N, C-alpha and C positions, 0 to 999 in steps of 0.2 A: 443485595447488591452492596459495594464498597461505594461510597461516592462516585461520580464518575467526572467530576468535572478538576481540568485542570487547575494545581493553586498557585498562585502568585506568589514569589519569597520576597517579603515586605522587609526583610532587615538585611542587614551584615551580619558578621560578627558579632562588630561593635555594638550589637544592638541599636542602632540607629537607624532612621527610615534611610531604604534606599537610595531614594531619587534625590531624596540631600546628602545623602555619604558621596554620592557621583558626580553631583555638581560641585561637591568644595575638591574631590579629587582632581576634577576637570582643572580648577586654577592649579593644580601645581603644575610644576613644568615638567613634563618628561613623563607622565600620567600614560599608560596604554591605555586605548581606547576600548571600551565595552562595548559586550551586546547582548542582547537575549537569545536565551537558548531556551528549548524545553528539554528537563535533564531526567533519566528514570535515579530514581536515589536507590533503589532494591529493589528486585525483582518480585512482581505480585500483581496487585489489581490498581486500577489508576489510578488511587489516588496516593499511589509512590510516586507520579510523574506532577512534576514543579517546573515551571518558569521561572529561569534562574540569569541573574548578571555572571558571563563570561568573558574573558578576555580575547579579543579580537585577533583569530591566529595572523602569524605573519607567514606567506607563501616562502616553502623550501626550494633547495634548486629542483626544477622540474615539474614543480606548481604554480597553481593562480589561487587565487583568493575571488570567491566569488561569491555577491552581493547578492544576497539570496531572494528570490518573487516571490516564489511558490515550489512549497513539498507538496510530495505523494505519498499518501498514505496507503499501506500496504500490510494484508495479510500476517508476514512476515515482521509487522513491527509489533503484533497483537503478541505473538509468539515471542518474541524479543521481550517485551515488556513482562509478560510471564517465567520468563528465565527456561522456556521451551526450545532452544537453538542450540547445537553443540558447543558452535565457537563464539558466542556471546563475549562482549570484552566484560570486565570487571566494572561494578558499580559502585561510583555513581558515574555515567557516561552519557550523551546526547543523544536523542533516539533521530531516526530517519535517515532511511535511503537512496530516496532519488532530491532531483531538486532542477527551479531553473532559473535562473538570473543575468548576469551582467558581471564581467570580469571588473573588478577593482583595482587589480594588482598585479604583476608577475615577478615571480622569483625568478632567481639566474637560471638561464640554460632553455630560457623560454620562448620556439622562436615562430612556430604555428598559430602564436594566437596573441592579440594584443588586447588591450585596456578596453573599457565599453564593448566589446565582442556579446553576444546574447549566446545563452548556452544551455543546455541541460546536464546535468554532474549526478554520477553515481558512486556513491561511497559505503562502506562496510559500516559505519554510522554515523550518526554527525552532521545529519543537512536539515533539523529541525535547532535551526540557527536561520540569524540573522545575516551570517557572513561564515563561509567556511573554506578553507585550504583544501584542494584537489588536485591529486597530479594530472598532468592532461591529456593521460594516457585514460580516462578513465570520464574526461568531457567532450562532447559533443556540440559542435556551433550550430545553430538554428536557420533557419529558413529567415527570412525579414519579417514575412508577416504573420509569423505564427506568434501567437500570443503569449506569454510566458505561462497562463494557466492551461494552454494544449501542449506546451512544453512538460510540464510537469505530468501530464496525463497522458501523452505519448513514450512516455519514458519504459521504467521497465516492462508492462505486462504487456507492451506493443512487439516487443525486442523478442518476449521471451513467446510469445505467440506467433511472431514471423518464424522463429528461430525452430519453434515444434511441428511448425505447421509445415515448412519448406527443407529443411534440412533433418530433422530427426523423423516423422510420420511420411515422407516424399507423400504429399499430398498430390492429385493430378488427376484430369479431367474424370468427371462421373464418379467419383468415390463419397462415402457416406460417412457421417463424422458424430460422434457425440460428444458434448463437451459441457460437465459439470459448472453450477454457480454461471450457467448462463447471462444473469443479469447484472455480475461482475464483470470491472472492466478488463480482464483477461480474455473474459468469454466475450464481450462485445468485441472484442480486437478480432478473437477467433472468428467470427460473423464477417467484419469488414473485408479481413484479406482471404476470406473461402471464397468472394466475390468476383476476384480475379482469376478464377481458374470456371471454367466451366462446369456446369451442370452437376454443382454439389449439392447433396441435401445433408440441411446440418441438421441433427437434433440437440437438444438441451433440455439440462432440469433446473427450476429456479422456483420461486415459491409464485403459488396462484396468483398473490397480489402483482408483482410483477408482469404478468404477463401480457398485460393491453400495452406497458410501454417497451417490451422490445419484440415483440408477435409480430413483427415486420422484416424481424431479422432473422428469423429461423424458420425452418418448414415445420418443426412441430414443436412443443414441447411440453414437459409433465412437471409436476411437482413431485417428486422423490418422496416425500412427507404422507401424497395422501393418497397415492399410487403405488403399484409395482413398473415402473418406468419399463422394466427388462421385456416383461411379458404384453406390456404396451408397444414397445419397439418392434420385438419380431413379429408382432401381426400386421406390421407394415413392410418390414425388412425379414420376411421368415430367413434367408441365408446367412443372417448378420450383417455387421457393421466393419467400414473395413477402419478407420482409426475410431478411440477412445483416449481421450482425454480429461484426467482424473488428476483434481486439485484434493481427493477426499479422503482416497485410502480405507483399510480397514475392511466392511463388507463391501463397498463397491468394489474395491480390487478385484474379488473373486465375478462380482457380478456384470463390471465390464470388458474384462476376458474371458466372462461365457459368453457375452454381446461379439464377438469378433467371429468373421470368416475365415474360411483360409488363407493367408497370407495378410493378415489382418494385423494392426500394429496397436498395442495399448501401450501411453505415455503417463507415467506418473509426472505430478509434476507441484504437487505437494499435501501436505498432511491436516489437512483443516479436520478431520472427526475428532485429532487430541484436542481440542480447543471448546470444551462443552461449557465452561463457567469462566468465570474474569480470573481465577488466578487456575496456575498450573493445576491438573489432578492427574498425577501418578495412576491412576486406575484407568484412567478416560486413554492415557499413553499406551498401557498397558494390552488394554483390550483391543487398541485401533489396529496394534501390529498382531496380535493375536489370531485377530480375526483373518486375517491373510495366510489363503491356503499356500501351501510349500507349492511350487509349479518347475518341476525337474527337469532337467534340460530334453532329457530324452521325451520327452509330454510336449515340449515345444517343435520339436522334430518332427513325432507323428502329427503333429494337427498343423503344422505350418502355420505357427503363429510367431509371433516378436516382441518383448514386452522391453521398454523402455524407461529409462528416468530423465528426468530434466530438471537439474540446480541452478537459474542462472548465476545466482552471487556464487554459487564454488566455483561455476565454469566462469565467470569475470575476475572475479579475485582471487581465485585459488589454482586454478588448471588454464593460466594462460591463455583467457580466452580473449582477450582484450582489441587485438584484429578485427575478429569476427565479429563483434560485436559492432566496434565502429562500422565496418562494411556494413552490418544489419540496419542501425542509428540512419544512417547516409541515407537510404535507401527507402526505412520509414517517412523521414523526411520530403523524399523526394513524392511520395502517395502522398503523404499529405498536400505538398504542393499542390498537387493536382486533383484534389477533391476527392480521393478512395478512402483514406481514412481519416474520421474524424469525430474524435475521442466524444464520450459525452461527459459532464463534470454533474454530479448529482448535487454537490453541495462544497459551502466551503468555512473554515474554521478559522476563529483565532488562536496562538499557541496559548492561550489561555483554557480553550476549549478541546484541546488535544482527547482528553478524557471522554466527552460527548460524541467527538467524532469515531471512534474507538470503539464505543459499546455500536456505535448506529452499524457500524463493520460487523462486528463482532453478532450483532442480531440478524444480520443480512438483510437489512433493508435500503441500503445503496442502491442504484440504478445508477451505475456508470464510477468515474472517477470521484472518490474524497479529497480534497486538501485540505494541506493547512496553510495560511498565508501569513507570513512575518508582518506586514502593515496592515490587517486587519485589526479593528475595535471587539472586541465580544459582546457578544447579542443581550440586550439589560434581558435582565433575570426577572420571573416574572414574580409579581408581591402576594406571598401566601396571605392566609385568611390572620393569622398568627402574629405576623408581622406588623399586618395594618393596624390589629389590635393595641399591638407594644405601641405603636407610631399615637394613634390615638388618647393613649392612656397619657403617655409623655408630653402631650401637646399643655402647655399653660393655659390656652384656651379653654378646656376642659376644666379644670381644677376651680372650685367652688370656693370660695371665702368660706371660711368657718364661722359658726352661729355669735352674734354678737353678744354675748350674756347681757339683761335684761334688768 
């Protein structure tokens, strides 16, 4: 695979070191303030991501400027980097779709928020930056006791899980449910939200390495790469399940539908099976959709089953869902305040380490949320044997004096 470390832009267009140029510009009256941001230069692998200097945006009418303290990494960010999302901006652009921070400035016409408010914000792209300008309809004021890390972790995944469970799937007492990628942030959100309803039995799929960490959150866990989870579930629930939440698509769509009992509901909320490598694969994309069986309306009618889809970003940004999401976010914040919802932070990364963070998510090694922290320093890199040898060879202490002719 290509290198996974996000590169830091070291020079400006003039070829001068960026820090020296910035210092020189700072002395010039009227120079616009700059910030660091994670920029996708072109679609492809993690080596296409670089940390660059950008101008701090000015909030327009109805917008606020948020000083970013924590960013949430989502699987959609990986798909966006690859160019696997239909409505991606043209490159280059700043990555990221959710963050937490505090309001640093107000645009005209903003009355319901003030400078200093601590908030969570959603954006089509651009949150992996030290500051972002966001319309107020996508900004949600955090409770006083919530940390910035918790705010970034409680955003997209918890809102999506809440809406799927209670508005799409109609979760009620005594239901049985399956969620894939149970060790991810959304899977954990589902497990916590299900605890608010009596007698819910939760099944999950996750790699065996994650089972111990999340075993107490699910009634039954299966590694779908190591066993036939459909047959295993049917042995426990011969009649089938009431709800299947699927982020995989492909053959797992057919399996999920077959697991439903009469009146059961299948909800597709992701297509992660299309991401098989670091770069976009047209073969994987085509195979994923080719493997989905065609389900005719008459079949749903005969079998009393439902199939639904839920795409949080389309709902929020393209389909006028801002009021509904605001209501859901306020409810999520309340549930966190009373300790019903408590996100698990898997790990945090610096801007320069976004590539490493993406690789960890791509390999499904995270349990809970991966965060990107603008103020965090990148972790020191281990020194390789080659580097050590080169360093020793260049040391003047090891240079022998030439023999003096006798």
